[in-house]
N, C-alpha and C positions, 0 to 999 in steps of 0.2 A: 504494500500500500504506500509506504513511504517513497519507494523508488518511482512509482507512478506519479505521485504528487510532485516529486522533484523533477521528473521528466516534463510534466505539464507546465510547471513553473518556468523551467528552462526554455521551453518552446515559446511561451508567452513573452518572456524577457527578450529572447532572440528576435521575435517578430516585432516587438516594440522598438528595439534598437535599430533594426533594419528599416522600419517605417520612418523613424526619426532621421536616419541618414539619407534616405532617398526622398528628396523634396522636388516636386514638380510644380512650378509656378503656373497656376491656372490661366494667367494672362498671356502666357506664351504658348503658341500653337505647337503641336507635335508634328504637324505636317504642313507643307506648303499649301495644300488644298484648304486646310482649316484657316490658315493665315489669310489667304485671298478672300475666303468667304467672310471673315470678320471685317476685312477692309471694306469690301463691297457693302456690307451691312452698315458700317459706320458712315459711309458716304451717302447711301440711299436714305438712311434714317434722318440725315441732317439737311436735306434739300426740300424745297417747296414742291408742291404737286405740279406746278408748271414746268419745273426743271426735270421731272420724270419723263416728260415727252421730248426733252432735248436729245439730239443725236450726239452720241459720245464716241470718241475715238480713244482706244486704250493704247497709249504709247508704251514702248519697251522700257521697263525699269532699268535704271543705270546706277552704277556705283556712285555714291555721293562724293567721293574723293576724286576719282579719275574720270567720271562722266562717261564710262564705257559700259556697253551692254554685253556682258558675257553670257555664258550659257544659263547662269542663274536668272538673269534679267529676261532672257528669251523665254525661259520656262515659266517664269512668274507672269509674263504678259499673257500667255495662253490661259493660265488659271484665273487671272483677274478678268479677262474677257468673259470667260464662262461664268464667273461669279457675278459680274455685273449684269449679264443677260438673265441669270437665274433670279436676280434681285429686281427684275422688272424694267431695267434701263434699256433704251433703244441704242444698241451698239452698232456702229458702222464698221464693217470689216474692210479695211483699205488694202488688204493683202491678197485680194483675189485677182487672178488673171482674167482677161476678157474671155479667153477660151482655154479649156484644159489642154494639157499636152501629155503625150504618152512617152515615158522613158523606159528603156529596156529593163533596168533593175529596180525602178521605183514604182512602176505602174502608172496610173493616171494621176497627174499632179495638177491641182487647181490653184494652189497657193503661190504667191510670188513676193519677192522683196525688191521689185523694180522701183528705184527711187523716183523716176518720172511719173509712174502710175500713182505712187503714194501722194505726190504733190497734188495731182488732180483730185484725189479723193478728199483732200482737206476742205475743199469748197462745200462739201456736203455735211460738214460737221459744225455743231454749235459749241460743244465743249470737248475738252480733252482730259483724260485721266493721266496725269504724269506721276511717276513714282521713282523715288531714289531708295537705295538700300545702303546700310552700313554694316560691315562685317565685323562682328565682335568675337571675343574668344569662345563663347558658348552659344551665341545666338546671332541671328541676322535680323536687323531692324528695318522694316519697310515703312516708308512714309509716302502716302498717296495724297494727291490734291486734285480735285475736280476744278478745272480752270475754264472760265468763260473766254472764248477766243476773241470776242469783240472787244471786251473791256480789259482782259488780262486779270480780272479779279478772281480770287479763290472763292468758290461756291461752297465747298465742303472739303474736309480732309480727314484722314485716318492714319494712325500709326499703330502698327502691330509687329510682333516678333515671331520668329520660328526658331526652334532649337536647331543647332547644327548637328544634325544626324549624319550618318554616312552618306545618304542619298543627297542631302543638301550640300555637304562638303564636296561631293563629286561634281556638282554643278558650278562651284565657285571658280575653279581653275582647271584648265587641262593640265596634263603632266608637265608641260614646259612652261606653263603660266602665260601662254601667248593667246591674245584675243583672236578669235577666228573672224574671217571676213563674212559678214552676215547679209550684206546687201549686194544685189546684182548691179553691174554698171549700166 
């Protein structure tokens, strides 16, 4: 009986110590999907009903220090676009080709990063969601602002963080730390 009591006490003590050592901040998302959803919610919750009908372009998030869009920024752009649509915003996709093309190893491709086409699409947009990120030791902080293109005024903003998991770290830099060419000439 005494050994069972000792064993149970040890298990509860071990569980308590383990729980005290492992602290997860609820304000920090565990995934980039969760982070993007929280940002979209922050933005949408803080705009007027008239602004919900505005046409939004989601810009590629950039490193706040270098102003470069690496793989992390490109990935977050996709997630923010999805989250903004899911939040009821009218998102304009400026990265569509006029016609799909067929590539041998890629199949049918409809997306583009043609700089000239992107410029044309800006005329269809009322607001743009611009985002920067700061890479910290244990997390990445994303700050998004919904900007009125006519006035330059910030309509709403949101700052959220994501833990630096293996998958997030793999997007921060490639093995050589070189930014890839993302836009077609």
